[in-house]
Structure formats: structure tokens, C-alpha cells
N, CA, C and O atoms as a Maestro MAE file, in Angstrom:
{
 s_m_m2io_version
 :::
 2.0.0
}

f_m_ct {
 s_m_title
 :::
 protein
 m_atom[276] {
  # First column is atom index #
  i_m_mmod_type
  r_m_x_coord
  r_m_y_coord
  r_m_z_coord
  i_m_residue_number
  s_m_chain_name
  s_m_pdb_residue_name
  s_m_pdb_atom_name
  i_m_atomic_number
  :::
  1 25 118.712 92.447 105.583 1 A "MET " " N  " 7
  2 3 117.723 92.580 106.629 1 A "MET " " CA " 6
  3 2 116.429 93.148 106.026 1 A "MET " " C  " 6
  4 15 116.461 94.140 105.299 1 A "MET " " O  " 8
  5 25 115.307 92.518 106.330 2 A "ASN " " N  " 7
  6 3 114.016 92.966 105.813 2 A "ASN " " CA " 6
  7 2 113.410 94.002 106.755 2 A "ASN " " C  " 6
  8 15 113.193 93.737 107.937 2 A "ASN " " O  " 8
  9 25 113.146 95.175 106.214 3 A "GLU " " N  " 7
  10 3 112.537 96.229 107.022 3 A "GLU " " CA " 6
  11 2 111.059 95.923 107.217 3 A "GLU " " C  " 6
  12 15 110.390 95.467 106.289 3 A "GLU " " O  " 8
  13 25 110.554 96.170 108.400 4 A "GLN " " N  " 7
  14 3 109.151 95.978 108.716 4 A "GLN " " CA " 6
  15 2 108.497 97.341 108.933 4 A "GLN " " C  " 6
  16 15 109.106 98.260 109.481 4 A "GLN " " O  " 8
  17 25 107.246 97.452 108.492 5 A "PHE " " N  " 7
  18 3 106.492 98.694 108.608 5 A "PHE " " CA " 6
  19 2 105.270 98.438 109.490 5 A "PHE " " C  " 6
  20 15 104.306 97.813 109.047 5 A "PHE " " O  " 8
  21 25 105.306 98.918 110.740 6 A "PRO " " N  " 7
  22 3 104.179 98.666 111.646 6 A "PRO " " CA " 6
  23 2 103.007 99.607 111.383 6 A "PRO " " C  " 6
  24 15 103.196 100.780 111.062 6 A "PRO " " O  " 8
  25 25 101.802 99.078 111.522 7 A "CYS " " N  " 7
  26 3 100.594 99.893 111.442 7 A "CYS " " CA " 6
  27 2 100.586 100.842 112.636 7 A "CYS " " C  " 6
  28 15 100.904 100.439 113.755 7 A "CYS " " O  " 8
  29 25 100.227 102.088 112.401 8 A "SER " " N  " 7
  30 3 100.185 103.062 113.498 8 A "SER " " CA " 6
  31 2 98.897 102.948 114.321 8 A "SER " " C  " 6
  32 15 98.731 103.651 115.318 8 A "SER " " O  " 8
  33 25 97.979 102.052 113.898 9 A "LEU " " N  " 7
  34 3 96.694 101.944 114.580 9 A "LEU " " CA " 6
  35 2 96.436 100.583 115.230 9 A "LEU " " C  " 6
  36 15 95.512 100.439 116.030 9 A "LEU " " O  " 8
  37 25 97.252 99.592 114.885 10 A "CYS " " N  " 7
  38 3 97.115 98.275 115.506 10 A "CYS " " CA " 6
  39 2 98.496 97.609 115.555 10 A "CYS " " C  " 6
  40 15 99.502 98.267 115.288 10 A "CYS " " O  " 8
  41 25 98.555 96.355 115.882 11 A "GLU " " N  " 7
  42 3 99.843 95.700 116.080 11 A "GLU " " CA " 6
  43 2 100.371 94.950 114.854 11 A "GLU " " C  " 6
  44 15 101.397 94.277 114.951 11 A "GLU " " O  " 8
  45 25 99.703 95.048 113.715 12 A "LYS " " N  " 7
  46 3 100.164 94.350 112.517 12 A "LYS " " CA " 6
  47 2 101.399 95.035 111.934 12 A "LYS " " C  " 6
  48 15 101.567 96.249 112.045 12 A "LYS " " O  " 8
  49 25 102.259 94.225 111.309 13 A "THR " " N  " 7
  50 3 103.416 94.767 110.604 13 A "THR " " CA " 6
  51 2 103.404 94.265 109.167 13 A "THR " " C  " 6
  52 15 102.814 93.228 108.859 13 A "THR " " O  " 8
  53 25 104.066 95.020 108.294 14 A "PHE " " N  " 7
  54 3 104.053 94.733 106.873 14 A "PHE " " CA " 6
  55 2 105.458 94.814 106.303 14 A "PHE " " C  " 6
  56 15 106.311 95.540 106.813 14 A "PHE " " O  " 8
  57 25 105.682 94.060 105.242 15 A "SER " " N  " 7
  58 3 107.002 94.034 104.625 15 A "SER " " CA " 6
  59 2 107.186 95.178 103.632 15 A "SER " " C  " 6
  60 15 108.289 95.389 103.128 15 A "SER " " O  " 8
  61 25 106.119 95.914 103.348 16 A "SER " " N  " 7
  62 3 106.242 97.065 102.448 16 A "SER " " CA " 6
  63 2 105.463 98.260 103.002 16 A "SER " " C  " 6
  64 15 104.471 98.103 103.713 16 A "SER " " O  " 8
  65 25 105.935 99.445 102.659 17 A "TRP " " N  " 7
  66 3 105.259 100.664 103.074 17 A "TRP " " CA " 6
  67 2 103.886 100.738 102.426 17 A "TRP " " C  " 6
  68 15 102.920 101.168 103.056 17 A "TRP " " O  " 8
  69 25 103.797 100.313 101.154 18 A "LYS " " N  " 7
  70 3 102.521 100.332 100.436 18 A "LYS " " CA " 6
  71 2 101.492 99.429 101.123 18 A "LYS " " C  " 6
  72 15 100.332 99.812 101.270 18 A "LYS " " O  " 8
  73 25 101.910 98.241 101.540 19 A "GLY " " N  " 7
  74 3 101.017 97.332 102.247 19 A "GLY " " CA " 6
  75 2 100.512 97.937 103.544 19 A "GLY " " C  " 6
  76 15 99.339 97.803 103.895 19 A "GLY " " O  " 8
  77 25 101.411 98.604 104.247 20 A "LYS " " N  " 7
  78 3 101.033 99.266 105.506 20 A "LYS " " CA " 6
  79 2 99.986 100.349 105.241 20 A "LYS " " C  " 6
  80 15 98.983 100.432 105.950 20 A "LYS " " O  " 8
  81 25 100.221 101.180 104.219 21 A "LYS " " N  " 7
  82 3 99.293 102.274 103.920 21 A "LYS " " CA " 6
  83 2 97.928 101.745 103.482 21 A "LYS " " C  " 6
  84 15 96.899 102.290 103.880 21 A "LYS " " O  " 8
  85 25 97.911 100.700 102.677 22 A "GLN " " N  " 7
  86 3 96.639 100.110 102.266 22 A "GLN " " CA " 6
  87 2 95.889 99.572 103.474 22 A "GLN " " C  " 6
  88 15 94.677 99.755 103.589 22 A "GLN " " O  " 8
  89 25 96.603 98.914 104.372 23 A "HIS " " N  " 7
  90 3 95.992 98.378 105.580 23 A "HIS " " CA " 6
  91 2 95.436 99.495 106.457 23 A "HIS " " C  " 6
  92 15 94.308 99.402 106.941 23 A "HIS " " O  " 8
  93 25 96.214 100.540 106.661 24 A "GLU " " N  " 7
  94 3 95.768 101.641 107.524 24 A "GLU " " CA " 6
  95 2 94.509 102.302 106.987 24 A "GLU " " C  " 6
  96 15 93.674 102.770 107.762 24 A "GLU " " O  " 8
  97 25 94.364 102.345 105.665 25 A "GLY " " N  " 7
  98 3 93.157 102.907 105.069 25 A "GLY " " CA " 6
  99 2 91.914 102.120 105.450 25 A "GLY " " C  " 6
  100 15 90.813 102.670 105.487 25 A "GLY " " O  " 8
  101 25 92.085 100.849 105.729 26 A "GLY " " N  " 7
  102 3 90.970 99.999 106.134 26 A "GLY " " CA " 6
  103 2 90.482 100.264 107.540 26 A "GLY " " C  " 6
  104 15 89.410 99.796 107.923 26 A "GLY " " O  " 8
  105 25 91.251 101.009 108.315 27 A "HIS " " N  " 7
  106 3 90.824 101.349 109.671 27 A "HIS " " CA " 6
  107 2 89.775 102.457 109.660 27 A "HIS " " C  " 6
  108 15 89.110 102.688 110.670 27 A "HIS " " O  " 8
  109 25 89.625 103.135 108.543 28 A "GLY " " N  " 7
  110 3 88.690 104.258 108.439 28 A "GLY " " CA " 6
  111 2 87.249 103.792 108.322 28 A "GLY " " C  " 6
  112 15 86.817 102.877 109.023 28 A "GLY " " O  " 8
  113 25 86.523 104.428 107.437 29 A "ASP " " N  " 7
  114 3 85.114 104.137 107.212 29 A "ASP " " CA " 6
  115 2 84.951 102.702 106.712 29 A "ASP " " C  " 6
  116 15 85.422 102.366 105.625 29 A "ASP " " O  " 8
  117 25 84.299 101.870 107.485 30 A "LYS " " N  " 7
  118 3 84.109 100.463 107.124 30 A "LYS " " CA " 6
  119 2 82.707 100.283 106.554 30 A "LYS " " C  " 6
  120 15 81.769 99.890 107.248 30 A "LYS " " O  " 8
  121 25 82.603 100.587 105.262 31 A "LYS " " N  " 7
  122 3 81.291 100.612 104.623 31 A "LYS " " CA " 6
  123 2 80.885 99.297 103.970 31 A "LYS " " C  " 6
  124 15 79.757 99.176 103.493 31 A "LYS " " O  " 8
  125 25 81.777 98.309 103.936 32 A "TYR " " N  " 7
  126 3 81.463 97.018 103.328 32 A "TYR " " CA " 6
  127 2 81.194 95.996 104.423 32 A "TYR " " C  " 6
  128 15 82.114 95.581 105.127 32 A "TYR " " O  " 8
  129 25 79.937 95.589 104.569 33 A "LYS " " N  " 7
  130 3 79.548 94.680 105.649 33 A "LYS " " CA " 6
  131 2 79.238 93.288 105.131 33 A "LYS " " C  " 6
  132 15 78.630 93.118 104.074 33 A "LYS " " O  " 8
  133 25 79.671 92.296 105.901 34 A "CYS " " N  " 7
  134 3 79.361 90.904 105.604 34 A "CYS " " CA " 6
  135 2 77.889 90.677 105.944 34 A "CYS " " C  " 6
  136 15 77.434 91.014 107.037 34 A "CYS " " O  " 8
  137 25 77.152 90.101 104.992 35 A "GLU " " N  " 7
  138 3 75.723 89.859 105.187 35 A "GLU " " CA " 6
  139 2 75.473 88.728 106.182 35 A "GLU " " C  " 6
  140 15 74.371 88.598 106.716 35 A "GLU " " O  " 8
  141 25 76.492 87.916 106.428 36 A "ILE " " N  " 7
  142 3 76.322 86.747 107.290 36 A "ILE " " CA " 6
  143 2 76.659 87.055 108.751 36 A "ILE " " C  " 6
  144 15 75.871 86.749 109.646 36 A "ILE " " O  " 8
  145 25 77.834 87.664 108.997 37 A "CYS " " N  " 7
  146 3 78.268 87.874 110.397 37 A "CYS " " CA " 6
  147 2 78.351 89.340 110.796 37 A "CYS " " C  " 6
  148 15 78.669 89.649 111.945 37 A "CYS " " O  " 8
  149 25 78.072 90.242 109.868 38 A "GLN " " N  " 7
  150 3 78.074 91.688 110.107 38 A "GLN " " CA " 6
  151 2 79.460 92.286 110.352 38 A "GLN " " C  " 6
  152 15 79.556 93.436 110.782 38 A "GLN " " O  " 8
  153 25 80.542 91.532 110.090 39 A "SER " " N  " 7
  154 3 81.879 92.121 110.149 39 A "SER " " CA " 6
  155 2 81.948 93.220 109.092 39 A "SER " " C  " 6
  156 15 81.318 93.110 108.041 39 A "SER " " O  " 8
  157 25 82.705 94.273 109.364 40 A "ALA " " N  " 7
  158 3 82.778 95.398 108.438 40 A "ALA " " CA " 6
  159 2 84.221 95.616 107.975 40 A "ALA " " C  " 6
  160 15 85.173 95.359 108.711 40 A "ALA " " O  " 8
  161 25 84.355 96.097 106.731 41 A "PHE " " N  " 7
  162 3 85.654 96.270 106.108 41 A "PHE " " CA " 6
  163 2 85.719 97.602 105.376 41 A "PHE " " C  " 6
  164 15 84.710 98.100 104.878 41 A "PHE " " O  " 8
  165 25 86.902 98.167 105.317 42 A "GLY " " N  " 7
  166 3 87.115 99.430 104.617 42 A "GLY " " CA " 6
  167 2 87.257 99.260 103.119 42 A "GLY " " C  " 6
  168 15 87.057 100.211 102.364 42 A "GLY " " O  " 8
  169 25 87.601 98.059 102.682 43 A "TYR " " N  " 7
  170 3 87.799 97.797 101.266 43 A "TYR " " CA " 6
  171 2 86.938 96.625 100.821 43 A "TYR " " C  " 6
  172 15 86.796 95.642 101.548 43 A "TYR " " O  " 8
  173 25 86.365 96.729 99.629 44 A "LEU " " N  " 7
  174 3 85.556 95.658 99.079 44 A "LEU " " CA " 6
  175 2 86.387 94.381 98.933 44 A "LEU " " C  " 6
  176 15 85.882 93.285 99.177 44 A "LEU " " O  " 8
  177 25 87.645 94.514 98.542 45 A "SER " " N  " 7
  178 3 88.498 93.338 98.362 45 A "SER " " CA " 6
  179 2 88.651 92.562 99.672 45 A "SER " " C  " 6
  180 15 88.739 91.334 99.651 45 A "SER " " O  " 8
  181 25 88.684 93.256 100.801 46 A "ASN " " N  " 7
  182 3 88.778 92.571 102.094 46 A "ASN " " CA " 6
  183 2 87.502 91.796 102.402 46 A "ASN " " C  " 6
  184 15 87.562 90.694 102.947 46 A "ASN " " O  " 8
  185 25 86.352 92.362 102.058 47 A "LEU " " N  " 7
  186 3 85.088 91.661 102.261 47 A "LEU " " CA " 6
  187 2 85.034 90.412 101.383 47 A "LEU " " C  " 6
  188 15 84.611 89.347 101.834 47 A "LEU " " O  " 8
  189 25 85.462 90.548 100.134 48 A "ILE " " N  " 7
  190 3 85.467 89.397 99.224 48 A "ILE " " CA " 6
  191 2 86.338 88.284 99.785 48 A "ILE " " C  " 6
  192 15 85.940 87.119 99.772 48 A "ILE " " O  " 8
  193 25 87.530 88.631 100.280 49 A "ASP " " N  " 7
  194 3 88.413 87.630 100.886 49 A "ASP " " CA " 6
  195 2 87.777 87.037 102.141 49 A "ASP " " C  " 6
  196 15 87.877 85.831 102.367 49 A "ASP " " O  " 8
  197 25 87.134 87.853 102.950 50 A "HIS " " N  " 7
  198 3 86.505 87.411 104.199 50 A "HIS " " CA " 6
  199 2 85.417 86.370 103.953 50 A "HIS " " C  " 6
  200 15 85.266 85.431 104.735 50 A "HIS " " O  " 8
  201 25 84.664 86.531 102.878 51 A "ARG " " N  " 7
  202 3 83.541 85.628 102.603 51 A "ARG " " CA " 6
  203 2 83.963 84.166 102.546 51 A "ARG " " C  " 6
  204 15 83.144 83.275 102.769 51 A "ARG " " O  " 8
  205 25 85.226 83.915 102.253 52 A "SER " " N  " 7
  206 3 85.693 82.526 102.159 52 A "SER " " CA " 6
  207 2 85.570 81.787 103.496 52 A "SER " " C  " 6
  208 15 85.454 80.562 103.501 52 A "SER " " O  " 8
  209 25 85.591 82.494 104.621 53 A "ILE " " N  " 7
  210 3 85.451 81.805 105.912 53 A "ILE " " CA " 6
  211 2 84.036 81.271 106.100 53 A "ILE " " C  " 6
  212 15 83.818 80.371 106.911 53 A "ILE " " O  " 8
  213 25 83.088 81.806 105.369 54 A "HIS " " N  " 7
  214 3 81.703 81.341 105.425 54 A "HIS " " CA " 6
  215 2 81.397 80.369 104.292 54 A "HIS " " C  " 6
  216 15 80.250 79.962 104.108 54 A "HIS " " O  " 8
  217 25 82.425 80.001 103.537 55 A "ASN " " N  " 7
  218 3 82.293 79.117 102.385 55 A "ASN " " CA " 6
  219 2 81.390 79.730 101.313 55 A "ASN " " C  " 6
  220 15 80.685 79.017 100.599 55 A "ASN " " O  " 8
  221 25 81.419 81.044 101.211 56 A "GLU " " N  " 7
  222 3 80.648 81.772 100.215 56 A "GLU " " CA " 6
  223 2 81.487 81.967 98.959 56 A "GLU " " C  " 6
  224 15 82.713 82.030 99.051 56 A "GLU " " O  " 8
  225 25 80.868 82.062 97.803 57 A "PRO " " N  " 7
  226 3 81.614 82.327 96.567 57 A "PRO " " CA " 6
  227 2 82.314 83.677 96.640 57 A "PRO " " C  " 6
  228 15 81.780 84.632 97.203 57 A "PRO " " O  " 8
  229 25 83.512 83.749 96.069 58 A "ARG " " N  " 7
  230 3 84.257 85.007 96.042 58 A "ARG " " CA " 6
  231 2 83.644 85.978 95.033 58 A "ARG " " C  " 6
  232 15 83.604 87.184 95.280 58 A "ARG " " O  " 8
  233 25 83.169 85.464 93.908 59 A "TYR " " N  " 7
  234 3 82.634 86.309 92.850 59 A "TYR " " CA " 6
  235 2 81.337 85.720 92.308 59 A "TYR " " C  " 6
  236 15 81.167 84.501 92.267 59 A "TYR " " O  " 8
  237 25 80.445 86.576 91.902 60 A "SER " " N  " 7
  238 3 79.196 86.165 91.299 60 A "SER " " CA " 6
  239 2 78.958 87.046 90.075 60 A "SER " " C  " 6
  240 15 78.959 88.272 90.182 60 A "SER " " O  " 8
  241 25 78.753 86.426 88.916 61 A "CYS " " N  " 7
  242 3 78.540 87.159 87.676 61 A "CYS " " CA " 6
  243 2 77.145 87.799 87.680 61 A "CYS " " C  " 6
  244 15 76.147 87.120 87.923 61 A "CYS " " O  " 8
  245 25 77.082 89.097 87.413 62 A "ASP " " N  " 7
  246 3 75.809 89.806 87.364 62 A "ASP " " CA " 6
  247 2 74.996 89.442 86.126 62 A "ASP " " C  " 6
  248 15 73.781 89.638 86.112 62 A "ASP " " O  " 8
  249 25 75.645 88.916 85.084 63 A "VAL " " N  " 7
  250 3 74.973 88.588 83.838 63 A "VAL " " CA " 6
  251 2 74.388 87.191 83.860 63 A "VAL " " C  " 6
  252 15 73.198 87.005 83.602 63 A "VAL " " O  " 8
  253 25 75.243 86.184 84.176 64 A "CYS " " N  " 7
  254 3 74.761 84.799 84.079 64 A "CYS " " CA " 6
  255 2 74.507 84.153 85.442 64 A "CYS " " C  " 6
  256 15 73.891 83.089 85.514 64 A "CYS " " O  " 8
  257 25 74.974 84.785 86.526 65 A "GLY " " N  " 7
  258 3 74.750 84.249 87.864 65 A "GLY " " CA " 6
  259 2 75.761 83.195 88.305 65 A "GLY " " C  " 6
  260 15 75.663 82.681 89.419 65 A "GLY " " O  " 8
  261 25 76.737 82.863 87.447 66 A "MET " " N  " 7
  262 3 77.745 81.870 87.809 66 A "MET " " CA " 6
  263 2 78.540 82.350 89.025 66 A "MET " " C  " 6
  264 15 78.902 83.523 89.120 66 A "MET " " O  " 8
  265 25 78.802 81.433 89.943 67 A "LYS " " N  " 7
  266 3 79.540 81.772 91.162 67 A "LYS " " CA " 6
  267 2 80.861 81.050 91.200 67 A "LYS " " C  " 6
  268 15 80.937 79.863 90.884 67 A "LYS " " O  " 8
  269 25 81.913 81.768 91.588 68 A "ILE " " N  " 7
  270 3 83.269 81.217 91.662 68 A "ILE " " CA " 6
  271 2 83.761 81.322 93.087 68 A "ILE " " C  " 6
  272 15 83.637 82.372 93.716 68 A "ILE " " O  " 8
  273 25 84.321 80.239 93.601 69 A "ARG " " N  " 7
  274 3 84.888 80.254 94.954 69 A "ARG " " CA " 6
  275 2 86.339 80.577 94.925 69 A "ARG " " C  " 6
  276 15 86.980 80.633 95.974 69 A "ARG " " O  " 8
  :::
 }
 m_bond[275] {
  # First column is bond index #
  i_m_from
  i_m_to
  i_m_order
  :::
  1 1 2 1
  2 2 3 1
  3 3 4 2
  4 3 5 1
  5 5 6 1
  6 6 7 1
  7 7 8 2
  8 7 9 1
  9 9 10 1
  10 10 11 1
  11 11 12 2
  12 11 13 1
  13 13 14 1
  14 14 15 1
  15 15 16 2
  16 15 17 1
  17 17 18 1
  18 18 19 1
  19 19 20 2
  20 19 21 1
  21 21 22 1
  22 22 23 1
  23 23 24 2
  24 23 25 1
  25 25 26 1
  26 26 27 1
  27 27 28 2
  28 27 29 1
  29 29 30 1
  30 30 31 1
  31 31 32 2
  32 31 33 1
  33 33 34 1
  34 34 35 1
  35 35 36 2
  36 35 37 1
  37 37 38 1
  38 38 39 1
  39 39 40 2
  40 39 41 1
  41 41 42 1
  42 42 43 1
  43 43 44 2
  44 43 45 1
  45 45 46 1
  46 46 47 1
  47 47 48 2
  48 47 49 1
  49 49 50 1
  50 50 51 1
  51 51 52 2
  52 51 53 1
  53 53 54 1
  54 54 55 1
  55 55 56 2
  56 55 57 1
  57 57 58 1
  58 58 59 1
  59 59 60 2
  60 59 61 1
  61 61 62 1
  62 62 63 1
  63 63 64 2
  64 63 65 1
  65 65 66 1
  66 66 67 1
  67 67 68 2
  68 67 69 1
  69 69 70 1
  70 70 71 1
  71 71 72 2
  72 71 73 1
  73 73 74 1
  74 74 75 1
  75 75 76 2
  76 75 77 1
  77 77 78 1
  78 78 79 1
  79 79 80 2
  80 79 81 1
  81 81 82 1
  82 82 83 1
  83 83 84 2
  84 83 85 1
  85 85 86 1
  86 86 87 1
  87 87 88 2
  88 87 89 1
  89 89 90 1
  90 90 91 1
  91 91 92 2
  92 91 93 1
  93 93 94 1
  94 94 95 1
  95 95 96 2
  96 95 97 1
  97 97 98 1
  98 98 99 1
  99 99 100 2
  100 99 101 1
  101 101 102 1
  102 102 103 1
  103 103 104 2
  104 103 105 1
  105 105 106 1
  106 106 107 1
  107 107 108 2
  108 107 109 1
  109 109 110 1
  110 110 111 1
  111 111 112 2
  112 111 113 1
  113 113 114 1
  114 114 115 1
  115 115 116 2
  116 115 117 1
  117 117 118 1
  118 118 119 1
  119 119 120 2
  120 119 121 1
  121 121 122 1
  122 122 123 1
  123 123 124 2
  124 123 125 1
  125 125 126 1
  126 126 127 1
  127 127 128 2
  128 127 129 1
  129 129 130 1
  130 130 131 1
  131 131 132 2
  132 131 133 1
  133 133 134 1
  134 134 135 1
  135 135 136 2
  136 135 137 1
  137 137 138 1
  138 138 139 1
  139 139 140 2
  140 139 141 1
  141 141 142 1
  142 142 143 1
  143 143 144 2
  144 143 145 1
  145 145 146 1
  146 146 147 1
  147 147 148 2
  148 147 149 1
  149 149 150 1
  150 150 151 1
  151 151 152 2
  152 151 153 1
  153 153 154 1
  154 154 155 1
  155 155 156 2
  156 155 157 1
  157 157 158 1
  158 158 159 1
  159 159 160 2
  160 159 161 1
  161 161 162 1
  162 162 163 1
  163 163 164 2
  164 163 165 1
  165 165 166 1
  166 166 167 1
  167 167 168 2
  168 167 169 1
  169 169 170 1
  170 170 171 1
  171 171 172 2
  172 171 173 1
  173 173 174 1
  174 174 175 1
  175 175 176 2
  176 175 177 1
  177 177 178 1
  178 178 179 1
  179 179 180 2
  180 179 181 1
  181 181 182 1
  182 182 183 1
  183 183 184 2
  184 183 185 1
  185 185 186 1
  186 186 187 1
  187 187 188 2
  188 187 189 1
  189 189 190 1
  190 190 191 1
  191 191 192 2
  192 191 193 1
  193 193 194 1
  194 194 195 1
  195 195 196 2
  196 195 197 1
  197 197 198 1
  198 198 199 1
  199 199 200 2
  200 199 201 1
  201 201 202 1
  202 202 203 1
  203 203 204 2
  204 203 205 1
  205 205 206 1
  206 206 207 1
  207 207 208 2
  208 207 209 1
  209 209 210 1
  210 210 211 1
  211 211 212 2
  212 211 213 1
  213 213 214 1
  214 214 215 1
  215 215 216 2
  216 215 217 1
  217 217 218 1
  218 218 219 1
  219 219 220 2
  220 219 221 1
  221 221 222 1
  222 222 223 1
  223 223 224 2
  224 223 225 1
  225 225 226 1
  226 226 227 1
  227 227 228 2
  228 227 229 1
  229 229 230 1
  230 230 231 1
  231 231 232 2
  232 231 233 1
  233 233 234 1
  234 234 235 1
  235 235 236 2
  236 235 237 1
  237 237 238 1
  238 238 239 1
  239 239 240 2
  240 239 241 1
  241 241 242 1
  242 242 243 1
  243 243 244 2
  244 243 245 1
  245 245 246 1
  246 246 247 1
  247 247 248 2
  248 247 249 1
  249 249 250 1
  250 250 251 1
  251 251 252 2
  252 251 253 1
  253 253 254 1
  254 254 255 1
  255 255 256 2
  256 255 257 1
  257 257 258 1
  258 258 259 1
  259 259 260 2
  260 259 261 1
  261 261 262 1
  262 262 263 1
  263 263 264 2
  264 263 265 1
  265 265 266 1
  266 266 267 1
  267 267 268 2
  268 267 269 1
  269 269 270 1
  270 270 271 1
  271 271 272 2
  272 271 273 1
  273 273 274 1
  274 274 275 1
  275 275 276 2
  :::
 }
}
């Protein structure tokens, strides 16, 4: 039987305690904002993942400017 770990702040559940704790941390200070839709995220990695819904590159090189989706 797979144990589920529910978020104490919303209705999401997770298959690991670590996943739950990482998610709950995102409920705090949401300092990473999407420049397109103004959605806010507690973790930079969540913002990077979110950008894909706008068809934006996931990463952009600061040196050469190459963009990767």
C-alpha cells in the first residue's frame, strides 16, 4: 500500500514526505513572479516549469543568449 502525504494547506497529496514538505514551502513567500501572467511561486524551479505554458524557454544562457525549451 502506498502511503499518501496530504498538504496541510491545500488539497494536494504526495507520495513522499519530502515532496509534501517542498510543496508546503511554496505556500510561503511567493517572490518569483511570471512576467507574462503575474502568477507567483515560492520556488524558482516552479516558475521555470510554469513558463512552459506560455511557450517560453525554460533556460536562457547569460553568456551566449542561447535559449532552451
